[in-house]
Phi, psi and omega in degrees: 000137183276167180261155159267117185246126183235139170238134182272123191215131174286142178300324181281359175247047184299331181298328179290329180297335181292347180278358183243131181276186187290352177282350180256148175249130179285131172251111186302127177281150175283131181258114182298334180293341180260000178267146179293151183299334181259021180302137186301330183290333177295326178281327183286333182283131177269132176222161172299148186301331185262009178290133183290154185302324179300311182294321179299315182290320179294320177297320178297315180296323177298315177303313181297325180295316178290322177302317183295319180288325175296319178295321178297316179301317180293312185292325180268004175053052183271153176233162178053060185255128172256128178240130176228154169277158192286357174258011179287141177241123181282128186256345181205168179296145175294130175295160174295149183309321182295340179280346182263358175079190186247015181236170172308133184222123174287137174245002179186154182145198176209154179277134178244158167301150180301321174274112190300328183292346177276350174082194185287153174293145181269333183248149181294137173285125179306124184218145175269153175300134180101216187279133177229143174284137175271112179275101185281358173278339183239340185222150177233132177259133178241159183077144177244049177307314180199144175208162184243129175245103186288336185211143184299334180295330177293315177300321181294321178297320179294315178299315180300319179296312180301320183293343179277350187265127176290324177240149179233166178237177176310142189302322181288326176291317182291331182302332180302334182256004180302138185278048179221148174298151183227140176234174169217150180259131183239136352290162182302138179282330182234145170235165176278131179294167186279359183292173182289135177290143176277355178254308182243105185295331184269004184297134181235335183264151182220150181289147180257178177291346176265010179063035174249155178260117184230000000 
């Protein structure tokens, strides 16, 4: 069975779209530069008090972009969906859908300490090749470089959960609390490319296929 493959892409980052062939569908990213200064989502998004306004607005737009593709998957009742951000680099062949299981599955990202202020884990989390359960009592996955949604009902559960929240957080932080089981595929199929982030200009580290930040 084939995949529905989506890449999230800003219109002003048209050069990144060239990295995806015709088997991928572009999902328009929300551009914070085109949102009004008083947009309700800027107030709804929670950030650290010292985060600069650019990052806060870009983080909000990133959240909205992922929300929109999840809503599309739910509304169009799609199955076997791969979602990547437009700076994702594919490192290996996509596994067959049955190898990715029946739950939300990370295909890229990195492991963080449970307390976010402690940063990324320094050592690799023991993982077997292929599908692994994400134990959210002991580990936290950050970044939404790529993930797999096997069935639209999973996307709908996530959307329903988000809609109950008066305030939201960055999509990768909030994902830790999504009311669905979560897995990850090892080694990661996608990593974040080395280009400049559209959210954090000073960012230098990127996740590896071992889900480490290097």
